[in-house]
C-alpha positions in Angstrom: 0.0 0.0 0.0 1.3 3.4 -1.0 1.9 5.3 2.3 2.1 8.7 0.6 -0.8 11.0 1.3 -2.6 12.7 -1.6 -3.6 16.3 -1.4 -7.1 15.3 -0.7 -6.0 13.1 2.2 -3.8 15.9 3.6 -6.9 18.2 3.6 -9.0 15.4 5.2 -6.5 14.5 8.0 -5.2 18.0 8.5 -6.3 18.1 12.2 -4.1 15.0 12.7 -1.2 16.3 10.8 -0.8 19.4 12.8 -0.5 17.3 16.0 3.1 16.4 16.6 2.0 13.1 18.3 0.5 12.1 15.0 2.0 14.2 12.2 2.7 13.1 8.7 4.5 9.9 9.7 1.7 8.9 12.1 -0.9 9.4 9.5 1.1 7.4 7.0 1.2 4.6 9.6 -2.6 4.7 9.9 -2.9 4.5 6.1 -0.6 1.4 6.0 -2.4 -0.3 8.9 -5.1 -3.0 8.7 -7.6 -3.6 11.5 -10.1 -6.4 11.9 -13.4 -5.7 13.7 -15.1 -8.8 15.1 -18.7 -7.7 15.0 -20.5 -4.7 13.3 -23.0 -4.1 16.1 -22.9 -2.0 19.2 -19.1 -1.8 19.7 -18.4 -2.2 16.0 -20.4 0.8 15.0 -18.3 3.5 16.7 -15.2 1.4 15.9 -15.9 1.4 12.2 -16.8 5.0 12.1 -13.9 6.4 14.1 -11.3 4.2 12.6 -12.4 5.0 9.1 -12.5 8.7 9.9 -9.0 8.4 11.3 -7.7 7.0 8.0 -7.0 3.4 8.7 -6.0 1.9 5.4 -7.9 -1.3 5.6 -10.8 -2.4 7.8 -12.1 -6.0 8.0 -15.6 -6.6 9.2 -16.7 -10.0 10.5 -20.5 -10.2 11.0 -23.3 -12.5 9.8 -26.3 -10.8 11.4 -28.8 -8.5 9.7 -29.9 -5.0 10.8 -32.9 -5.2 13.1 -35.0 -2.3 14.4 -34.0 -3.0 18.0 -30.3 -2.4 16.9 -30.8 1.2 16.0 -31.0 2.4 19.6 -27.2 1.9 19.9 -25.7 0.6 16.6 -25.3 4.0 15.0 -23.4 2.8 11.9 -26.8 1.4 10.6 -30.0 3.3 9.8 -33.7 2.8 9.1 -32.9 2.6 5.4 -30.7 -0.5 6.0 -33.2 -2.5 8.0 -33.0 -6.2 6.9 -29.7 -5.8 5.2 -26.6 -7.7 6.3 -24.7 -5.7 8.9 -21.4 -6.1 7.2 -22.9 -4.6 4.0 -24.7 -1.8 5.8 -21.5 -0.9 7.7 -19.3 -1.1 4.6 -21.6 1.4 2.7 -21.6 3.8 5.7 -17.8 3.6 6.0 -17.3 4.3 2.3 -19.6 7.3 2.5 -17.6 8.6 5.5 -14.2 7.9 4.0 -13.7 6.5 0.4 -10.0 6.2 1.0 -10.5 3.2 3.3 -10.5 -0.3 1.9 -13.2 -2.5 3.5 -13.1 -6.3 3.5 -16.2 -8.1 4.7 -16.7 -11.6 6.1 -20.3 -12.7 6.1 -19.7 -15.6 8.4 -19.6 -16.7 12.1 -16.1 -16.7 13.4 -15.1 -20.3 14.3 -12.2 -22.5 15.2 -12.1 -23.5 11.5 -11.8 -20.1 10.0 -10.5 -17.7 12.7 -6.7 -18.1 12.0 -7.2 -17.5 8.3 -9.4 -14.5 8.8 -7.2 -12.8 11.5 -3.8 -13.5 9.9 -3.7 -10.7 7.4 -4.5 -8.0 9.9 -2.2 -6.0 12.2 -4.7 -5.5 15.0 -7.8 -7.4 16.0 -10.6 -5.6 17.9 -13.1 -7.7 19.8 -16.6 -6.3 19.6 -18.5 -9.5 20.4 -21.2 -10.2 23.0 -20.6 -13.9 23.9 -18.0 -15.8 25.8 -17.2 -18.5 23.3 -16.2 -15.9 20.7 -14.2 -13.9 23.2 -12.1 -16.9 24.1 -11.8 -17.8 20.4 -10.6 -14.3 19.5 -8.2 -14.3 22.4 -6.6 -17.6 21.7 -6.3 -16.9 18.0 -4.6 -13.6 18.7 -2.1 -15.2 21.1 -1.3 -17.9 18.5 -0.8 -15.3 15.8 0.9 -12.7 18.0 -1.8 -10.1 17.2 -2.9 -7.4 19.7 -6.5 -8.0 20.8 -8.2 -4.7 21.7 -11.0 -5.9 24.0 -14.2 -4.3 25.0 -17.5 -5.5 26.6 -20.7 -3.9 27.6 -23.8 -4.8 29.7 -26.6 -2.6 30.9 -24.7 0.5 32.2 -21.2 -0.9 32.6 -18.3 -1.5 30.3 -14.8 -2.8 30.2 -11.8 -2.3 27.9 -8.2 -3.5 27.8 -5.5 -4.6 25.3 -4.6 -8.3 25.4 -2.4 -10.8 23.7 0.7 -8.6 23.4 4.0 -10.1 24.4 4.6 -7.9 27.5 1.0 -8.2 28.8 -1.7 -10.6 29.9 -4.4 -12.1 27.7 -8.1 -12.5 28.2 -7.6 -15.9 29.8 -5.2 -14.4 32.4 -8.1 -12.2 33.5 -10.9 -14.8 33.1 -9.3 -18.3 33.2 -12.7 -20.0 33.1 -16.0 -18.8 31.6 -19.0 -18.3 33.9 -21.6 -21.1 34.1 -24.0 -21.0 31.2 -27.0 -18.8 31.8 -25.4 -17.0 34.8 -24.7 -13.8 32.8 -27.8 -12.6 30.8 -27.3 -11.5 27.3 -27.9 -7.9 26.2 -31.2 -9.1 24.7 -32.3 -10.2 28.1 -30.6 -7.6 30.3 -30.5 -4.6 28.0 -27.8 -2.1 27.3 -27.7 1.7 27.8 -27.8 3.1 24.3 -24.7 5.4 24.5 -22.6 2.9 26.4 -21.2 1.1 23.2 -20.2 4.5 21.9 -18.1 5.2 25.0 -16.4 1.8 25.1 -16.1 1.5 21.3 -14.4 4.9 21.0 -12.0 3.8 23.8 -11.2 0.7 21.8 -10.7 2.8 18.7 -8.4 5.1 20.7 -6.3 2.2 21.8 -6.0 0.8 18.3 -4.8 4.2 16.9 -2.3 4.6 19.7 -0.9 1.1 19.0 -0.5 2.0 15.4 1.2 5.3 15.7 3.1 4.4 18.9 1.9 7.2 21.0 0.8 7.3 24.7 0.4 4.4 27.2 -1.9 1.7 25.9 -4.2 -0.4 28.2 -1.7 -3.3 28.4 -1.8 -4.8 31.8 -4.7 -2.6 32.8 -8.5 -3.2 32.8 -10.5 0.0 32.5 -14.0 -0.2 34.1 -16.7 2.3 33.3 -20.0 2.9 35.2 -22.3 5.1 33.2 -24.8 5.6 36.1 -22.2 7.0 38.4 -20.1 8.4 35.5 -17.0 6.8 37.0 -13.9 5.2 35.6 -11.9 2.7 37.6 -8.7 0.9 36.7 -7.5 -2.6 37.7 -3.9 -3.7 37.3 -3.6 -7.0 35.4 -0.6 -9.4 35.5 0.4 -11.9 33.0 -0.3 -15.4 34.4 2.8 -17.5 34.0 0.6 -20.6 34.1 -1.9 -19.3 31.6 -2.8 -22.3 29.3 -2.5 -20.0 26.2 0.1 -17.3 26.8 2.0 -18.8 29.8 5.5 -20.2 29.9 4.3 -23.7 29.1 1.1 -23.4 27.1 -1.2 -26.3 26.8 -3.6 -24.7 24.3 -1.5 -24.7 21.1 -4.4 -24.8 18.6 -8.0 -23.6 18.6 -10.5 -25.7 20.4 -14.3 -26.2 20.6 -15.2 -23.0 22.4 -18.9 -23.8 22.7 -17.9 -26.9 24.6 -15.3 -25.0 26.6 -18.0 -22.6 27.7 -20.4 -25.4 28.6 -22.9 -24.5 25.9 -24.6 -27.6 24.6 -26.2 -27.6 21.1 -29.6 -28.1 22.7 -29.5 -25.9 25.8 -32.8 -26.1 27.6 -32.9 -29.9 28.1 -36.7 -30.1 27.9 -38.7 -33.0 26.5 -41.1 -32.7 23.6 -44.0 -33.1 26.2 -42.6 -30.0 28.1 -42.9 -27.8 25.0 -45.8 -25.9 23.4 -45.7 -23.6 20.5 -47.7 -20.3 20.4 -50.1 -21.6 17.8 -50.7 -24.7 19.9 -51.3 -22.6 23.0 -53.7 -20.3 21.0 -55.7 -23.4 19.9 -55.9 -24.6 23.5 -56.9 -21.1 24.8 -59.6 -20.8 22.1 -61.2 -24.2 22.9 -63.9 -24.6 25.5 -63.0 -26.1 28.8 -60.3 -25.5 31.4 -57.5 -23.4 30.1 -53.9 -23.7 31.3 -52.5 -21.4 33.9 -50.2 -18.9 32.2 -47.1 -18.0 34.2 -45.0 -15.0 33.1 -41.5 -15.2 34.7 -40.1 -11.9 33.3 -39.4 -8.8 35.3 -42.1 -6.2 36.1 -40.7 -3.6 33.7 -41.0 -6.1 30.9 -44.6 -7.0 31.9 -45.4 -3.3 31.5 -44.2 -3.4 27.9 -46.4 -6.3 26.9 -48.0 -9.4 28.5 -50.7 -11.9 27.8 -54.0 -10.9 29.4 -54.7 -14.0 31.4 -51.1 -14.5 32.7 -49.8 -14.2 36.2 -46.5 -12.4 36.8 -44.0 -14.2 39.1 -40.4 -13.1 38.2 -38.0 -16.0 37.9 -35.8 -14.8 40.8 -38.8 -14.9 43.1 -40.4 -18.1 41.8 -39.2 -20.4 44.6 -41.1 -18.2 47.2 -44.4 -18.5 45.3 -44.8 -22.3 44.7 -47.7 -22.5 47.1 -49.6 -20.0 45.1 -49.4 -22.0 41.9 -52.0 -24.7 40.9 -50.6 -28.2 41.0 -53.4 -30.0 39.4 -53.9 -27.5 36.5 -51.5 -27.4 33.5 -49.1 -24.5 33.7 -47.6 -22.9 30.6 -44.6 -20.8 31.5 -43.3 -18.0 29.2 -40.7 -15.2 29.2 -39.3 -13.1 26.3 -37.7 -15.8 24.2 -37.9 -19.1 26.1 -34.7 -19.2 28.0 -35.8 -18.0 31.5 -39.0 -20.0 31.2 -37.0 -23.1 30.6 -35.1 -22.5 33.8 -38.4 -22.0 35.6 -39.5 -25.4 34.3 -36.5 -27.0 36.0 -37.4 -25.2 39.3 -41.0 -26.3 39.1 -40.1 -29.9 38.3 -37.8 -30.0 41.3 -40.6 -28.7 43.4 -43.0 -31.5 42.4 -44.9 -29.9 39.5 -45.6 -32.3 36.7 -48.1 -30.6 34.3 -45.8 -27.9 33.0 -44.9 -26.7 29.5 -42.5 -24.1 28.1 -43.9 -21.6 25.5 -41.4 -22.0 22.7 -40.0 -18.6 21.6 -41.8 -16.8 24.5 -44.0 -13.8 24.0 -41.8 -12.6 21.1 -42.8 -15.6 19.0 -46.4 -15.3 20.3 -46.5 -11.8 18.8 -45.0 -13.0 15.6 -47.1 -16.2 15.1 -50.4 -15.4 16.9 -51.0 -11.7 17.7 -49.0 -9.3 15.5 -50.7 -6.3 17.2 -48.5 -6.9 20.3 -45.2 -5.0 20.5 -41.9 -6.8 20.5 -38.8 -5.6 22.3 
């Protein structure tokens, strides 16, 4: 790649060029650099926009999702006009509109142990903008094996984290989190929510770290974990040390190739463990509710603020974390159909009910979201 800046580029990047910490040489380094973004969602949006604006020569985008209306509250690289489009394509078009000098390579695929090394290898820096533990461990291990810096960020509700992993002098993600949390312990953003501006804050911190690494300025977040609390508007910092016994980056690594990260994180292909008799689809439930006779007892195990958004009229609200204290209030002889937003929390409720001696229980497949899709489209989804 030609590192010389054209007159158009000099005008575009002039506010960088007059800063001695960047200057002409630093801007040429940015033009020669290649950065891979894992995810074009919440964190990937500010990352893609600010790295493109800064003049990174090549950006790679790995994402196989499509733009959904619920994304637009925080994923600002996309817009109403791109609803239903692949996120990688929507992001690429926006980046090219922002800065046509940036080359964009897209990967419409899920990152896996089979393709990660090939996808990551051509890039100078990898930025993790994912929202699940298997992919975070996969990105970390691949970066360690390829000697690539891993600019890490994560968000949930009002809190975020950022650091720089997988560099020779610092720790990796496994040094911080040797083992993943038990499956289901940490809710997803779809279940727990995320404050709309939070990805912008953490994503721009990640972009800042990547630019600093490229131009060699400042003190990067190597060996430091930055914690941000948006509610208190407070930053904290934790010192991190490289673990000499780390199975990936330690003195005697035992992980020398990519593994099955779904299995490592304890995520089974079929996660709820329910039998066919313990499942009911929305259309099946609608048929039962519409027939004469005794109807099942509808148990909603979501939170009160979710109930306020939408609920089934005949349902009773008992949040999952309070369910054990309300067993005596539930009918044991009547069939109980349990539902939540998407079917995950209600499956956990089924296990609690079975252990408490309830036998006539079913999980509403897909939760109230699928009910709105399949049975009553007048209901809002969230």
